[in-house]
C-alpha positions as CSV (number, residue, x, y, z in Angstrom):
1,M,0.0,0.0,0.0
2,A,2.8,2.5,1.0
3,G,4.7,1.5,-2.2
4,E,1.8,2.3,-4.3
5,L,1.3,5.8,-2.7
6,V,5.0,6.6,-3.2
7,L,4.8,5.5,-6.8
8,S,1.7,7.5,-7.5
9,V,3.3,10.7,-5.9
10,L,6.4,10.3,-7.9
11,A,4.5,9.9,-11.0
12,W,2.5,13.0,-10.3
13,L,5.6,14.9,-9.6
14,A,7.1,13.7,-12.9
15,V,4.0,14.8,-14.8
16,I,4.1,18.2,-13.2
17,Q,7.7,18.6,-14.1
18,V,7.1,17.6,-17.7
19,L,4.2,20.2,-17.8
20,Q,6.5,22.9,-16.3
21,L,9.3,22.1,-18.7
22,G,7.0,22.2,-21.6
23,A,5.5,25.5,-20.8
24,W,8.6,27.3,-19.7
25,P,10.0,28.1,-23.1
26,A,6.7,29.6,-24.3
27,L,6.7,32.0,-21.2
28,D,10.4,32.9,-21.4
29,R,10.2,35.7,-23.9
30,T,7.5,37.4,-22.0
31,L,8.4,36.8,-18.4
32,G,12.2,36.4,-18.6
33,R,13.7,35.0,-15.4
34,L,10.3,34.5,-13.8
35,A,9.1,32.2,-16.6
36,A,10.3,29.1,-14.7
37,A,8.1,30.0,-11.8
38,A,5.1,31.1,-13.8
39,A,5.3,27.9,-15.8
40,Y,4.0,25.8,-12.9
41,P,0.6,27.3,-12.6
42,A,0.3,28.2,-16.3
43,S,1.1,24.6,-17.3
44,V,-1.3,23.0,-14.9
45,L,-4.1,25.2,-16.1
46,A,-3.3,24.6,-19.8
47,F,-3.2,20.9,-19.1
48,A,-6.5,21.0,-17.3
49,L,-8.1,22.8,-20.2
50,L,-6.6,20.4,-22.8
51,S,-7.5,17.3,-20.8
52,W,-11.0,18.6,-20.2
53,Y,-11.8,19.3,-23.8
54,G,-10.1,16.2,-24.9
55,A,-12.1,14.0,-22.5
56,L,-15.3,15.7,-23.8
57,L,-14.3,14.6,-27.3
58,G,-13.7,11.1,-26.0
59,L,-9.8,11.2,-26.2
60,P,-7.8,9.7,-23.4
61,V,-6.6,12.2,-20.9
62,W,-3.0,11.4,-21.3
63,L,-3.0,12.8,-24.8
64,A,-3.1,16.3,-23.3
65,L,0.6,15.7,-22.3
66,L,1.6,15.5,-26.0
67,P,1.8,19.3,-26.6
68,F,4.0,19.7,-23.5
69,V,6.3,16.8,-24.7
70,G,6.4,18.4,-28.1
71,G,7.3,21.7,-26.5
72,I,10.2,20.1,-24.6
73,A,11.4,18.4,-27.8
74,Y,11.3,21.6,-29.8
75,A,12.9,23.8,-27.1
76,G,15.5,21.1,-26.5
77,S,16.4,21.0,-30.2
78,R,16.9,24.8,-30.1
79,G,19.1,24.6,-27.1
80,F,16.8,26.2,-24.6
81,Y,17.6,23.8,-21.7
82,T,21.3,24.7,-20.9
83,K,22.9,23.7,-17.6
84,E,22.8,27.2,-16.4
85,R,19.3,27.7,-17.2
86,L,18.2,24.6,-15.5
87,R,20.2,25.4,-12.5
88,S,18.6,28.8,-12.3
89,A,15.2,27.2,-12.1
90,L,16.2,25.1,-9.1
91,P,15.0,27.7,-6.5
92,W,11.6,27.7,-8.1
93,D,11.5,23.9,-8.1
94,A,12.2,24.0,-4.4
95,A,9.5,26.7,-3.9
96,F,7.1,24.3,-5.6
97,L,8.2,21.2,-3.8
98,V,8.1,22.5,-0.3
99,P,4.3,23.3,-0.4
100,F,3.6,20.1,-2.4
101,L,5.2,18.0,0.3
102,F,3.5,20.0,3.0
103,M,0.0,19.4,1.4
104,L,1.0,15.7,0.9
105,E,1.6,15.4,4.7
106,V,-1.7,17.2,5.4
107,R,-3.5,14.9,3.0
């Protein structure tokens, strides 16, 4: 039981990270250094919208991840994800992870 819970939490964290990495390049030109932080809520909202309308059309919900994976592939091919840029996003990842773990404990 506990192993299943850990696996589902890690899977959810991986999905959120994929969403964030997929939305980050789209927000970078407008928001600059704050794009990594804004990508968390923006990507979850975009994923919710895509998965909602996809489900209304009878499509599997996981298909809503494809635009984000495509965004990661496109930005990666353009050299967006450099070591320095990913390192600069680590404080924002921690700022997301701390409340996430707190809410997991509350749950």
